Steps between C-alpha positions, in 0.01 A plus 500: 500500500381134434850347534829667499792341308697819487753405766554285804548842676124552476444226770499603859667309785448163652295502803772353709735773403269773630435297819874467551539885457227571744670278756839665441348834548421423853739587783846641444800389314842625412506702170703491183506119466637439848178316590475136566286450182763635261752252656246220451469592131868463454487149657194395290666604181832332593289186550315550187814554290698243690789729576625806704345816360471871576165641477383860423123556505366801289134575395528509121649271235659807337695568823599135529636509146688814480642475863627148416677614188634838631687307781678300218587763242712821490357793328727446201374140468243343275221269602416239230147392474263392234381783263133423602569476872302692762821668621571652159143603404268524806694646795511864370840633572525332849778269385721790399401702801586230756820408322616852466489483122612147403393398149248232442559301177250286328589169355299298249367158520179317423203495737651791709793275602853617467700324220815368680704539174393876478570534867847337459586740220417811698676409813819467311490825318726796596592373840713754704435753227459819686281631215241230547273415789612166649272191540408469873199294554267276318127497574245248383124507544321201637209492372600711190319789369309294249397232727781236421712342756879421499563140542771392750742433199424834351574676834834313530581595133473879618676445832783308330578796293475724815740271681767498231478889479487527882170674499223466772163393398163651612157333453198708484253263668187713499311181409748275666257249635324474164814417322612256761176290492515508117845344517423261782837567674608634837579863579867414536517313166353807318733750674845450665542141382465625160736779540263789611651734761223714603118488437210735533261255667161635398188456711271795434366356169421175683298588806704748704396866552840667475808284585785395282830342612855561362667161560877493492670166466817538692694181380414562134640854508805382704565239245521761229750706706262756636471588859149402607556709821582808294210467264267448797622802673462719198155364442412612860619855429342517159168382635501788750621747251232392255229551758416136542604422852148495656483606867212252582680213291313261714184565278711384194652207670161384624375487140801306387469255789139440412587453140771231582274326750293186415622523139279802431739613227473169331120473525446850357738442208354157429155653463627779280698267273202249470270793405741603209528145387121473478475839334786406247343161415169667451623773259684254293150371388373836401520581126697818421701489829880463466703418804823699467747381779346190659441568873707291742366672820230763545542752210413464128530711193278419227359666178124537453294655216430873589117449503548208752706722725216770502242227552684356810552838648147603440417172694681639800820302470807703595842454326784705360499555115625778273846517666671264245417384135150555386281223640742385760366470854644386830299285741623428861343283757537533873452303821137629510399456134173312507470186280156614401646822357756314299222282358280807431784664312558201276124454443468860407788485244350179349161658469631799323719284261199285418286804396755620256 
């Protein structure tokens, strides 16, 4: 394949991450998260988020999302998320499995962002009605499933509804770093200061091999009347029950330490976002190409003439298409996307358009 724009999952891991794993593999260390490295991760994330946090490392984003939510909802509850969210459409039945059957309810809104008015209406329906599942958690994706990013005001609009209804808020941060850099704010400002209580802090899409962090904001939960100690305790048991308490946790913590050291997470996300900006700007100049939802981070949906799609794929460019409306493709850049590859993609599209 010439250049892959299929997903940021196609990229490997940063060299420093593998080096950290190799170093952590030497000698002995206490298992199951009782190693010094795991404690260091908690300290580093507390510093990053400017508050006291509990951290639970897992190896997949799916586990981070569904374990986070499962600790905050009863089986008879409903988890409110956007109708195009990853949780609702791309986690198979893991959400129902880990929550023991809680219902996931899709809410509308432009650009894959929940509409606060629709959310407000739903959280007030049939409260304490035994015949209905009860709203229990709100989950928002940052970056969204179509490549847009919630602004800080948009996050607060969602969390204000949650606060009034007494509901905790989860953030699916699979592309957390990409969103953060797009907004130009701090991790604290995009999470607990904006009313988010728990975040799936993604790293695998941005240069880590297999390490994701569930980050629990103690004060935020306590302010809403929840016992952060109880939630943390339950998360611990649920992680074990779900098969994600790794015995050699130090290999996961080593990855996360490397990711958080010397701003690697910022450097990687900066490159991915810059390559998407370059790609999007170039595609805007190609006749026949329509930008659907403008990319704010590192993912773009656009519509191309079908012959152009065939041409680009024949040229060796990889991307997803055929899963949505006819002619719609998804392009994703990563920390390893080469600038030359982006320029070649744009040039190939332009060449085809000029020949038509």
